KOLSEZA-349450 format. One record per residue (C-alpha): x, y, z; residue number from 0. Coordinates in Angstrom, 2 decimals. Each point is the difference from the previous one (the first is absolute). Example, Ala and Ser with C-alpha at 12.3 -4.5 7.8 and 13.67 -1.06 7.14 Angstrom:
2
<X->12.30; Y->-4.50; Z->7.80; num->0> $
<X->1.37; Y->3.44; Z->-0.66; num->1> $
***
This chain:
246
<X->136.36; Y->96.70; Z->323.98; num->0> $
<X->-0.08; Y->3.44; Z->1.57; num->1> $
<X->-0.57; Y->1.68; Z->-3.34; num->2> $
<X->-2.83; Y->-2.35; Z->-0.90; num->3> $
<X->-1.59; Y->0.44; Z->3.42; num->4> $
<X->0.09; Y->3.77; Z->-0.45; num->5> $
<X->-1.52; Y->-0.39; Z->-3.46; num->6> $
<X->-2.74; Y->-2.20; Z->1.40; num->7> $
<X->-0.77; Y->2.57; Z->2.67; num->8> $
<X->-0.16; Y->2.75; Z->-2.63; num->9> $
<X->-2.35; Y->-2.02; Z->-2.21; num->10> $
<X->-2.26; Y->-0.83; Z->2.95; num->11> $
<X->-0.16; Y->3.70; Z->0.93; num->12> $
<X->-0.88; Y->0.86; Z->-3.60; num->13> $
<X->-2.72; Y->-2.67; Z->-0.05; num->14> $
<X->-1.53; Y->1.32; Z->3.21; num->15> $
<X->0.02; Y->3.54; Z->-1.38; num->16> $
<X->-1.58; Y->-1.08; Z->-3.29; num->17> $
<X->-2.58; Y->-2.12; Z->1.80; num->18> $
<X->-1.06; Y->3.00; Z->2.09; num->19> $
<X->-0.15; Y->2.11; Z->-3.17; num->20> $
<X->-2.18; Y->-2.53; Z->-1.80; num->21> $
<X->-2.36; Y->-0.21; Z->3.00; num->22> $
<X->-0.24; Y->3.78; Z->0.17; num->23> $
<X->-0.69; Y->0.27; Z->-3.74; num->24> $
<X->-2.64; Y->-2.72; Z->0.29; num->25> $
<X->-1.84; Y->2.08; Z->2.58; num->26> $
<X->0.37; Y->3.16; Z->-2.06; num->27> $
<X->-1.30; Y->-1.66; Z->-3.16; num->28> $
<X->-2.96; Y->-1.55; Z->1.82; num->29> $
<X->-0.81; Y->3.32; Z->1.67; num->30> $
<X->0.29; Y->1.88; Z->-3.30; num->31> $
<X->-2.25; Y->-2.46; Z->-1.81; num->32> $
<X->-2.60; Y->0.18; Z->2.76; num->33> $
<X->0.02; Y->3.80; Z->-0.13; num->34> $
<X->-0.19; Y->-0.11; Z->-3.81; num->35> $
<X->-3.02; Y->-2.32; Z->0.18; num->36> $
<X->-1.75; Y->2.31; Z->2.46; num->37> $
<X->0.60; Y->3.09; Z->-2.13; num->38> $
<X->-1.12; Y->-1.97; Z->-3.05; num->39> $
<X->-3.30; Y->-0.90; Z->1.69; num->40> $
<X->-0.65; Y->3.62; Z->0.86; num->41> $
<X->0.79; Y->1.09; Z->-3.54; num->42> $
<X->-2.19; Y->-2.76; Z->-1.42; num->43> $
<X->-2.97; Y->1.21; Z->2.05; num->44> $
<X->0.49; Y->3.52; Z->-1.29; num->45> $
<X->0.51; Y->-1.25; Z->-3.57; num->46> $
<X->-3.23; Y->-2.00; Z->0.00; num->47> $
<X->-1.94; Y->2.92; Z->1.47; num->48> $
<X->1.36; Y->2.40; Z->-2.64; num->49> $
<X->-0.77; Y->-2.53; Z->-2.73; num->50> $
<X->-3.58; Y->-0.29; Z->1.20; num->51> $
<X->-0.35; Y->3.79; Z->0.01; num->52> $
<X->1.33; Y->0.10; Z->-3.55; num->53> $
<X->-2.48; Y->-2.65; Z->-1.13; num->54> $
<X->-2.91; Y->1.89; Z->1.55; num->55> $
<X->1.10; Y->3.26; Z->-1.63; num->56> $
<X->0.35; Y->-1.58; Z->-3.44; num->57> $
<X->-3.37; Y->-1.77; Z->0.16; num->58> $
<X->-1.86; Y->2.74; Z->1.90; num->59> $
<X->-1.96; Y->1.35; Z->-2.95; num->60> $
<X->-0.90; Y->-3.41; Z->-1.38; num->61> $
<X->-0.98; Y->-1.19; Z->3.49; num->62> $
<X->-2.30; Y->2.99; Z->0.49; num->63> $
<X->-1.61; Y->-0.65; Z->-3.39; num->64> $
<X->-0.63; Y->-3.61; Z->0.94; num->65> $
<X->-1.52; Y->0.97; Z->3.34; num->66> $
<X->-2.27; Y->2.59; Z->-1.68; num->67> $
<X->-1.09; Y->-2.47; Z->-2.68; num->68> $
<X->-0.80; Y->-2.63; Z->2.61; num->69> $
<X->-2.07; Y->2.49; Z->1.98; num->70> $
<X->-1.95; Y->1.07; Z->-3.10; num->71> $
<X->-0.59; Y->-3.59; Z->-1.07; num->72> $
<X->-1.19; Y->-0.95; Z->3.48; num->73> $
<X->-2.43; Y->2.94; Z->0.08; num->74> $
<X->-1.22; Y->-0.80; Z->-3.50; num->75> $
<X->-0.57; Y->-3.64; Z->0.83; num->76> $
<X->-2.09; Y->0.89; Z->3.04; num->77> $
<X->-2.49; Y->1.89; Z->-2.18; num->78> $
<X->-3.24; Y->-1.94; Z->-0.60; num->79> $
<X->-0.47; Y->0.24; Z->-3.75; num->80> $
<X->-0.63; Y->-2.56; Z->-2.70; num->81> $
<X->0.41; Y->2.27; Z->-2.97; num->82> $
<X->2.36; Y->-1.15; Z->-2.71; num->83> $
<X->2.00; Y->3.23; Z->0.05; num->84> $
<X->0.90; Y->-0.54; Z->3.63; num->85> $
<X->1.31; Y->-3.49; Z->-0.76; num->86> $
<X->2.23; Y->1.29; Z->-2.79; num->87> $
<X->1.28; Y->2.84; Z->2.19; num->88> $
<X->0.86; Y->-2.42; Z->2.81; num->89> $
<X->1.87; Y->-2.21; Z->-2.43; num->90> $
<X->1.95; Y->2.97; Z->-1.29; num->91> $
<X->0.90; Y->0.99; Z->3.57; num->92> $
<X->1.28; Y->-3.51; Z->0.70; num->93> $
<X->2.12; Y->0.08; Z->-3.14; num->94> $
<X->1.40; Y->3.38; Z->0.95; num->95> $
<X->0.74; Y->-1.24; Z->3.52; num->96> $
<X->1.85; Y->-3.01; Z->-1.40; num->97> $
<X->2.08; Y->2.25; Z->-2.24; num->98> $
<X->0.89; Y->2.20; Z->2.96; num->99> $
<X->1.06; Y->-3.02; Z->2.01; num->100> $
<X->2.24; Y->-1.11; Z->-2.86; num->101> $
<X->1.63; Y->3.44; Z->-0.07; num->102> $
<X->0.43; Y->-0.13; Z->3.78; num->103> $
<X->1.62; Y->-3.49; Z->-0.20; num->104> $
<X->2.35; Y->1.14; Z->-2.76; num->105> $
<X->1.08; Y->3.02; Z->2.04; num->106> $
<X->0.57; Y->-2.18; Z->3.07; num->107> $
<X->2.11; Y->-2.44; Z->-2.04; num->108> $
<X->2.03; Y->2.85; Z->-1.46; num->109> $
<X->0.52; Y->1.49; Z->3.46; num->110> $
<X->1.17; Y->-3.41; Z->1.27; num->111> $
<X->2.46; Y->-0.42; Z->-2.89; num->112> $
<X->1.42; Y->3.46; Z->0.59; num->113> $
<X->0.31; Y->-0.68; Z->3.72; num->114> $
<X->1.92; Y->-3.25; Z->-0.59; num->115> $
<X->2.29; Y->1.57; Z->-2.61; num->116> $
<X->0.75; Y->3.09; Z->2.10; num->117> $
<X->-0.35; Y->-1.32; Z->3.53; num->118> $
<X->3.03; Y->1.94; Z->1.16; num->119> $
<X->-1.84; Y->3.26; Z->-0.58; num->120> $
<X->-2.63; Y->-0.89; Z->2.60; num->121> $
<X->2.39; Y->-0.63; Z->2.89; num->122> $
<X->1.24; Y->2.40; Z->2.65; num->123> $
<X->3.19; Y->1.71; Z->-1.26; num->124> $
<X->1.64; Y->0.15; Z->3.43; num->125> $
<X->-0.76; Y->-3.63; Z->0.80; num->126> $
<X->1.22; Y->-1.11; Z->-3.42; num->127> $
<X->3.25; Y->1.92; Z->0.47; num->128> $
<X->0.39; Y->-1.59; Z->3.44; num->129> $
<X->-0.61; Y->-3.43; Z->-1.55; num->130> $
<X->2.70; Y->0.62; Z->-2.60; num->131> $
<X->2.49; Y->1.00; Z->2.70; num->132> $
<X->-0.86; Y->-3.00; Z->2.17; num->133> $
<X->0.24; Y->-2.34; Z->-2.98; num->134> $
<X->3.43; Y->1.31; Z->-1.03; num->135> $
<X->1.27; Y->-0.12; Z->3.58; num->136> $
<X->-1.29; Y->-3.52; Z->0.59; num->137> $
<X->1.46; Y->-1.25; Z->-3.27; num->138> $
<X->3.39; Y->1.52; Z->0.83; num->139> $
<X->-0.07; Y->-1.66; Z->3.44; num->140> $
<X->-1.01; Y->-3.32; Z->-1.55; num->141> $
<X->2.91; Y->0.19; Z->-2.46; num->142> $
<X->2.38; Y->0.88; Z->2.82; num->143> $
<X->-1.35; Y->-2.93; Z->2.00; num->144> $
<X->0.57; Y->-2.38; Z->-2.91; num->145> $
<X->3.57; Y->1.25; Z->-0.40; num->146> $
<X->0.63; Y->-0.39; Z->3.74; num->147> $
<X->-1.49; Y->-3.49; Z->-0.09; num->148> $
<X->2.23; Y->-1.03; Z->-2.91; num->149> $
<X->3.05; Y->1.38; Z->1.80; num->150> $
<X->-1.08; Y->-1.82; Z->3.17; num->151> $
<X->-0.23; Y->-3.26; Z->-1.95; num->152> $
<X->3.48; Y->0.58; Z->-1.42; num->153> $
<X->1.37; Y->0.70; Z->3.47; num->154> $
<X->-1.54; Y->-3.17; Z->1.36; num->155> $
<X->1.52; Y->-2.01; Z->-2.83; num->156> $
<X->3.36; Y->1.66; Z->0.68; num->157> $
<X->-0.35; Y->-0.81; Z->3.69; num->158> $
<X->-0.56; Y->-3.67; Z->-0.81; num->159> $
<X->3.04; Y->-0.09; Z->-2.27; num->160> $
<X->2.26; Y->1.73; Z->2.52; num->161> $
<X->-1.33; Y->-2.20; Z->2.82; num->162> $
<X->0.83; Y->-3.09; Z->-2.05; num->163> $
<X->3.51; Y->1.34; Z->-0.61; num->164> $
<X->0.34; Y->0.76; Z->3.71; num->165> $
<X->-1.17; Y->-3.49; Z->0.90; num->166> $
<X->2.34; Y->-1.56; Z->-2.54; num->167> $
<X->2.92; Y->1.85; Z->1.51; num->168> $
<X->-1.11; Y->-1.02; Z->3.46; num->169> $
<X->-0.03; Y->-3.61; Z->-1.15; num->170> $
<X->3.07; Y->0.34; Z->-2.19; num->171> $
<X->2.85; Y->-2.51; Z->0.19; num->172> $
<X->1.97; Y->-0.02; Z->3.23; num->173> $
<X->3.49; Y->1.36; Z->-0.28; num->174> $
<X->3.20; Y->-1.90; Z->0.66; num->175> $
<X->0.24; Y->1.87; Z->3.28; num->176> $
<X->-3.39; Y->-1.44; Z->0.96; num->177> $
<X->1.22; Y->-3.42; Z->-1.05; num->178> $
<X->3.03; Y->0.41; Z->2.26; num->179> $
<X->-2.32; Y->1.04; Z->2.81; num->180> $
<X->-2.12; Y->-3.10; Z->-0.53; num->181> $
<X->3.14; Y->-2.11; Z->-0.10; num->182> $
<X->0.92; Y->1.19; Z->3.48; num->183> $
<X->-3.43; Y->0.36; Z->1.61; num->184> $
<X->-2.16; Y->-2.63; Z->-1.65; num->185> $
<X->-0.66; Y->-1.82; Z->3.21; num->186> $
<X->-3.70; Y->0.94; Z->0.06; num->187> $
<X->-2.73; Y->0.03; Z->-2.63; num->188> $
<X->-0.94; Y->3.54; Z->1.08; num->189> $
<X->3.38; Y->1.23; Z->-1.18; num->190> $
<X->-0.46; Y->-1.66; Z->-3.36; num->191> $
<X->-3.54; Y->1.29; Z->-0.39; num->192> $
<X->0.97; Y->3.63; Z->0.49; num->193> $
<X->1.05; Y->0.38; Z->-3.64; num->194> $
<X->-1.27; Y->-1.97; Z->-2.99; num->195> $
<X->2.25; Y->0.12; Z->-3.05; num->196> $
<X->-1.18; Y->-0.18; Z->-3.57; num->197> $
<X->3.34; Y->-0.99; Z->-1.51; num->198> $
<X->0.03; Y->-3.69; Z->-0.88; num->199> $
<X->3.73; Y->-0.23; Z->0.57; num->200> $
<X->-0.06; Y->1.51; Z->3.46; num->201> $
<X->-3.11; Y->-1.95; Z->0.95; num->202> $
<X->1.67; Y->-3.18; Z->-1.16; num->203> $
<X->3.11; Y->0.77; Z->2.05; num->204> $
<X->-2.11; Y->0.74; Z->3.07; num->205> $
<X->-1.99; Y->-3.20; Z->-0.50; num->206> $
<X->3.25; Y->-1.97; Z->-0.45; num->207> $
<X->1.38; Y->1.59; Z->3.13; num->208> $
<X->-3.12; Y->-1.05; Z->1.91; num->209> $
<X->0.33; Y->-3.55; Z->-1.21; num->210> $
<X->3.70; Y->-0.06; Z->0.99; num->211> $
<X->-0.89; Y->1.35; Z->3.42; num->212> $
<X->-2.64; Y->-2.68; Z->0.38; num->213> $
<X->2.47; Y->-2.75; Z->-0.88; num->214> $
<X->2.70; Y->1.53; Z->2.21; num->215> $
<X->-2.41; Y->0.24; Z->2.92; num->216> $
<X->-1.20; Y->-3.54; Z->-0.66; num->217> $
<X->3.61; Y->-1.27; Z->-0.04; num->218> $
<X->0.79; Y->1.91; Z->3.17; num->219> $
<X->-3.03; Y->-1.39; Z->1.82; num->220> $
<X->0.80; Y->-3.50; Z->-1.26; num->221> $
<X->3.61; Y->0.33; Z->1.20; num->222> $
<X->-1.11; Y->1.14; Z->3.44; num->223> $
<X->-2.44; Y->-2.87; Z->0.29; num->224> $
<X->2.65; Y->-2.52; Z->-1.12; num->225> $
<X->2.52; Y->1.24; Z->2.54; num->226> $
<X->-2.52; Y->-0.18; Z->2.77; num->227> $
<X->-0.81; Y->-3.60; Z->-1.01; num->228> $
<X->3.64; Y->-1.10; Z->0.00; num->229> $
<X->0.64; Y->1.52; Z->3.39; num->230> $
<X->-3.01; Y->-1.72; Z->1.41; num->231> $
<X->1.01; Y->-3.44; Z->-1.44; num->232> $
<X->3.66; Y->0.03; Z->1.24; num->233> $
<X->-0.84; Y->0.63; Z->3.71; num->234> $
<X->-1.02; Y->-3.12; Z->2.02; num->235> $
<X->-1.77; Y->0.26; Z->3.31; num->236> $
<X->2.12; Y->-0.71; Z->3.17; num->237> $
<X->-0.83; Y->-3.12; Z->2.03; num->238> $
<X->-1.94; Y->0.52; Z->3.16; num->239> $
<X->2.14; Y->-0.22; Z->3.18; num->240> $
<X->-0.29; Y->-3.14; Z->2.09; num->241> $
<X->-1.52; Y->0.95; Z->3.31; num->242> $
<X->-0.39; Y->-3.46; Z->1.41; num->243> $
<X->1.61; Y->-0.51; Z->3.42; num->244> $
<X->3.05; Y->-2.16; Z->0.12; num->245> $
***
C-alpha cells in the first residue's frame, strides 16, 4: 500500500506539472498567433500599397495616352462644325481612344496577374522574416503542447489504473488475523464494518460466525427468560398476619 500511495503521489505531481505546462503553452501559442496576425496585417497593407504602385507604373504610359485622347476628343466634340471631315475625324478619335483603353486594360490585367503570382516580392522583407520566425516558433510550441497534452492524457489514464489497484488492495480480502480479530471483538457492527473482505470464503465464515452469534445470543436470552419465569412460578406469597384481637 505504501508503494502504491507513493506512486499515486508521484503521478499526481507529474499531472500537475504537465497541466501547468499545457496551460503555459496555450498562452504562448495564442500570444504568438495574435502577434503573427498583427504583423501579417501590417505586411498586407504594405503589400497592397506596393502592388498598386506597380500597377500604376506599368500602366502609366497607356493611362496618359487615354487621358490625352479623351481631352482631344472632348475638345473636338465641342467644336461647332457640320462638315463631313469633322465627323470622320471624330469617329477616328473615338476608335483610337477605344484601342488605347483596350491596351490600358490589358496592361492592368497583366500587372494583376504578375502581382498575384509574385505577391511575396511586394511585401516588406523585415516583416516577412519576422512572420517566418513567429510562424516557426508558434508551430514548435503547438507541437510541444500536443505532446504534453498526450503525455498528460497518458498520466491521467495511469492514475486511474493505479487508483483502481490501490482501491482493490484497500478492499482486498481480510486476512486470517482480521478474522481472528472479528471472532474476538465482533460484538458491535462498527467493528465488523471497519474492514470489508472480498474473499468469498472469509466472507462466508464471517457471515456464518454472525449467524452463530445470533443463535447463541438468542439461546442465552431465552435461557435467562426461562429461568426468571421458573423462579417466579415456584415462590408463593406469604399469608397476611392475623391482627384481629383475641
